[in-house]
N, C-alpha and C positions, 0 to 999 in steps of 0.2 A: 480727329487721329491719333491712337496713341505708339508711338514707335513705328508710325508708318504705316499703323493696323487702324483703318477702318473701325468704330465704333459698332456700325450694323455687321462688320463682318466677327467682331468679337460676343456679340449676340448671339449669332446663328448655332444654333445647337451642333453639337460634333456630329449624331447622327441623327439626320433629318428623317422624317417619314417616309416609311414607304409608300404608306396604305394610298389610297386611288385619293381625291380631293371630296369632303363631302357629299357635295352633288354626284357627286358618281358614285356613290357607293351603293349595292345593290340594295342594302336592308340594314337598317340602323337600329338597336338597341339598346335604349338607357341603362340596362342591368349591366348591359355585355360593357359598355361606356363606362357604367361605377366600378364594375370587378377588374377592367383594366386597372384605373387609375386608382384605386385601393393596392390593386397588388405590385404594381411598378414600384412603391413607396416600400416594399420590403423588402426587393432585390437590393444587394449592394454593388452588384456589378453593371454600370451604365450602358454597355455594349447587349448584354445581358435582359437589361430592361428593355432595350430595344426591340431585342429581337422579338420579343414577349409580344410589344405591343404590335409588330409588323405583323403577325403571327396569329395570333389568337384571334384577331376577329375577318381572319384570312377566307373563310366559308361565306360567311352573312356579305365582307365588302365588295366579294369579285364573284361568284358563282350560286348564286339564286335566285330564283328566277318566280316570283310567288303571284298567285294570280286566282282566277276561278275556272272552273273547268265541268260542266256538267250542273251548273247553281254550287255546287262546293268550293270551300275553297282549295286551292293544290300550288303546292311546291313540288319544283322540279330544280335538283340540283347537280350540278356540272362536279366534272372531277379537278376542271381546273382546265386544262389545253387539249383536254378533247369534250366535244362539243357533244356527249352522251353520258348520262346516270345508270353507274352501276347501283348497286343494290346496299353489297357492301359498303361502299366506298360514300355514299350519300348519305347512309346512317350513321354512319365513324367519325363523317364533316360533325353532325350537328351535335355528336354528342354531349359532345363537353359544354352545352349551355343551357343544357338540359337540367342541373339544379336552378335557374332564375327563370324559368317557367313561368311560377307561380308569382315574380315580380312584373312581369312582362306578357298585357294580354297579346299584341302583336306578336312576340316570340311564340306565344301559344297557338296563337295562327297558323305561324308558319310549322308546326309540328303536326299541327292538325294537318293541314295542306301536306308536307311531307309523307303520312302514313295513309291517307286517301289515293297518291298519287303511287304509294310501294305496293298499297293493294292493287289499284289498275293493275300495274305490271304484270305481279306472280300472276291476274286473272288471265292476262293476255297469254301467259306459258314461263311455267315454274321453272322450267330448266333456263330459261336463259338469264347472264348475268349482268346485261346491261341495253338499255332503251333509248329511246331518241325521244327529244323534245315533244316533239306529234304523232300520239300514242299510234294512228294509222298514214306513218309515214314507214316509206321500203327505209333501210339499213344505207346511211349514203359512210360509212365508215371504209377506209379504201379496201383494210384486211380481210374484211369478211367479203365480196363482192362474190368470192365461188367457194363460198364455205357449202360443204355437201352435208346438211344438216334440214331439218324440217325449220325453214325462217319464219317465220310469221312479222308483217304489216306492226310496228310500236319497236323491233327487239331491234336493236344496233349489234350485239355479240352474242354467241346462244354457246355457251361453258358452261357444262355443268357444273357448280360449286358449293358444297353443302350449304358453307356458309351465306350463297346468298339470298340463302332464306331461312334462315339465320339472323340474321341481324335487322332485317325488317321488324324481329317478336322483339328483341333486345331491344330494342328503340321502341315500339310501341307500347311493352309492358310498362318500361324504365318510364313512358310518358304517364302510363296511369298512376304508377306507383309516384310520381311530384307532384299529379293534379289531384287525380280522381276524377277527373274528365272520359265517361266516356262517349264522348260524342260522334268520333271516329270510327267506334266500335259495333258497326251495322250490319246487316247480311250481307252485307258485299265483304265486308274486312273478316265474318265469320267461314263465311265461302271461299275466302282465298287462304285463309290458313286452313280449312280444310283438305285443299287442295295441297298442302303444305307438305300435312300427311301423307299423302297420299302418293301423292313424289315421293319421299321417303321409302314408303312400301316399298313399290317399283322398283328403287334403288337396292333394297334388300337383293334383288333377283334370285330369289327362292325357286323361282318355277321356272324363269327364263330373262335374258337380256332383258328385256321392257324395253320400252320406245323409244329411250334417247341413241343416238350417236352421231358422230361429230368429227367431220376429216377438211384438212384446210392443205389445198396445193401450198406449202411454204418450203424454202430451205431452213428450216427453223424447225425441228423435229418435235419441239417441245407444242408448236405451235396447233400442231394435231392428234388425231390420238389411233391407234393399230386395232387391227383386226377388225378393216370392217367398219371402224368409228365406234365402237364397243369398246375399246381400252382391254389392257392385259386382263388374262384369266381371274376371278374373286370365285371362291371357293363359299357358298351361301353359309356364312355362320352366324346370322345375326346381324353383324354391323350393314354401314350406307356404303356404297362403292360413289365412289368419287371421281371422274374422268378430268379433271383441272383443278389446280391448287390458288390460292387464293393473290397469288400472283399471276394469276391465267394462263402458268405452264402447264404440260399434260404432266399428269399423277406417271409414278415409275410403278407403283405398287397400288393396286385400285382401292384400299382403302386407308384412307388420308386419317390419321390420330386426331388431331386437332380438330378436324371436321365432323368426328362422329361425335369426340368432346363436349362440343360444340351442341351439336346435336341432342343429345340427352340433354341440357339446360335448356335448349327450346321449348323439346316435347311438354317438359314440368313447367315451363310457362304456361304455357297452350291448355295443357291442364287446369292451371288454377284461373284464368283468363274464360274457357268456356265455361267452367264451372259458376265464376261468378255473373258472368255477364247474361251467360243464358240457363244458367240453370241444368247445362248438359252435363249430367253425372257419368250421361255413358261413355260420351265422347272424352271425360276425362279419365277418366277409369282406364279408357285404351290408349289413352297419350302413354300416362304415367305405366303403362305394361309396358307399350314400347321402349320409352325411356332405360325402364328397367333391362329390357333385350339389350339393347343394343351397349349398355351400362355392361352389364355380365361378358359380352363376348367381345368389348374393348377390353377390360379387362384380363381377360383371357389372351386373346393373343394379341394383343396393341402393347403389351410388357414384355422389354428385355431383362432376363435374367441369369446373373453369372453367380453361384452360388448365394449367398447373401446378397449380395449387390442389386439395385434394382433398377432400368428407369423404362420414361417410355422412350415407342419405334414413334418415326415420323411417319410413316408408310406399311403397310404388312400386306398379305394377299388371302390370308387363311388357310395356306396351305403350309406353312412354316417358315414362310422365306420374311425376314423384317429388314426395314430399312431402316437407317439409324443417318440422318441428317438434322439441318433444319432450316427452312425459308424464311424470312425475314418479313417474307408479309403474316400480316395477323389475321388470321387463329395462325398462331405457331406453337411450338411445343415453349418456346421461351416467354409469351406471353398466355399461357393458361391460369394462372389466378389473378390473371386484370381482365379477362371474360368471366369469371368467375366458373371456369369448368372443372377446376380441380381448386384442391388443397396446396396450400405452401407447405406441404406434409414432406418425408424423408427421399421419396420418387420424384417427387416434382424439385426438389434441392438437389439430387445427383445429377437431374435432365439438367437444369439448369448450370450446372458446373459445366458436362461435357459439349451441351449445344456450343456457349461460348468460349471453347480451344480448341484446338486442330484435332481432335478427333471428332470435328462436324467440317465436312469436305469444304464447304459454305461461307467459314470463318473466316475472315480476312483481318491482316495486322500492321500494319504500315508505321510510317511515318507521318500521316497526318492524325492517324488514331485505328482504331481496330470496332468490328462489329459485323455481325452476320448478311451477308446479302443474297444470292439464290443463281437461279440459272435464267433468271429473266435481264436482266444485264449482263451478267457473266463475271469471270470471275475478276477480282482485285476490288470491284466496287460494295461498298458496306452501304449499308441502307440506314438516315440516320431516325430511320424508325425499331431499329433494332437497339437503337442508343437508350432510346426515347423506355422500352421497355423495358431492359435492366434496369432504368431507373426506378419506373413504375412496381418494378418486381424487390424490392430490396428497402431495407429501412434502413439502412446503414448510408448516415450522411455521407462520409467520402465516400462511400461507392458512387451515391447520387452527385457529389461536387468534382466527380473527374466526368462522369457521363455529361453533365452541365457544360465544362470545360469543352468536350469534345463536339459538343452538340455549335457551341460559341467560335470555334473554330472554325470551323467546313461547311460556313453556310457560301463559301465563296467570295466575298466581299459582296452580296447580294441582298442581305437581311432576312435572308426566307429558308427555307429547309426543301431538302428536294429529295426525289425519291431517291438517290445516291451517290455516292462521290470515289472517285479512284485510293487508296487508302496511304497514296504515297500525294495528291495532288489535289484538294479539296477544289481546284477552280474547275476540275474536269469533273463534270457532274450531268445527269441528268435530270429532266425535267426543270425548268424553270419555274413552273406555278404547278405546284402539287398541292392542294389547300387539304388533304388529308392531313398529308405530315406537318404541314406549318398550324392545324389548328389542335392535333395529337399533343405538339409541341407546347401548344400555350397550355393545356390540360394537364400536363407536367406539370410545367409551371406553377398552378394553380393549385393542384396537388400538393405538390412539396410546400409550397406556402401556407396551406391548409394541416398539413400532416407532420412536415420536418422544414419548417421554418428555417431555422438553423444551417442548408445545406443554401440557401438561394443568400443568408447573411453574410455569407462565408465563400459563396462560389468565385 
């Protein structure tokens, strides 16, 4: 006893681990564990180091199901507290581990399994955003039971979002670049990615509205779409119609600019991969020409010009109407350089300045912090993801430290990131188990440790 306090109590860590016990973790990577240990040594603040250790492995610890399906490696990745896999989220959740795949065979198998699972999902329905663990099962999601759309077995939700098809290509391309491994890129993958291009073409809506429509009987109007489920009118100018945002909320205007810019990069990646893997130069040329068309249309219609000042709109309709705002979910205007969809040029810098201000109706600032939210959780709710994207899109160590401080002081005592928190009360948050936000926070810390370690030494 020391001063009435036991030696055991003195030895207890100030911040006990929030990770599952080793035997109850879904997946363990030696390379990931080594990275956690080495990165923690670079973090001066013990609470920040604790948050990193809890969050970075959260996807592997809690959300991955690794096995075999139809004789191939298979990986299913939950979002966290929802028993379904989003194409966007699952890709983003494992992305931070990509630099480690060359060092860990088990991790490579996990990636190959996810690429194959996503290929299967796209083949089932390229318009769906979320899928069931059992590819033959009917959706058991409460909210989708009365959806008026063409629901198929294996689909959990069928909201058309451009990025749902972009993220799997980003993941596949990143895996190939990191490993040189072509094993998952077989005829099934080839067919699924051609289906991606076909779907993008359909949603240019040059000749007709296309096959997709979606309506949901719901009190929240952003859960459904107008005009019999086909969404607001779009002038066929070459961009791709998107009915729902990455937040799963309905678009206000049909051409989402972050989504279209993401599609341009995606088409160029498909051109490179099909040309290399299959020698299909005709399809590669088609993809590059399509990318050029979307890029030109987005440049013409998606930029707000005010004299010499110009910045990106969030949504447009091709008729001249432009909506300026930003939504925290990625892709967003704030996150454009993070996804390599646009350079950090004068136009982006002006866009970034405006979305992090009261010019953006979904920018919130309170006693707990400041950041961007969106209609999904409503007014006053800041998404930690937006604070992370602000840190990713600057090289200013002081600005990065400010972002880290806000993230450290708004986890509500849980040791994890959340979907959103009230601007004045971080204990009032949504989604206690949101693996993407957790892993993205870990990715940010690793990024800073490599690119700007001073931000961690003085955080």
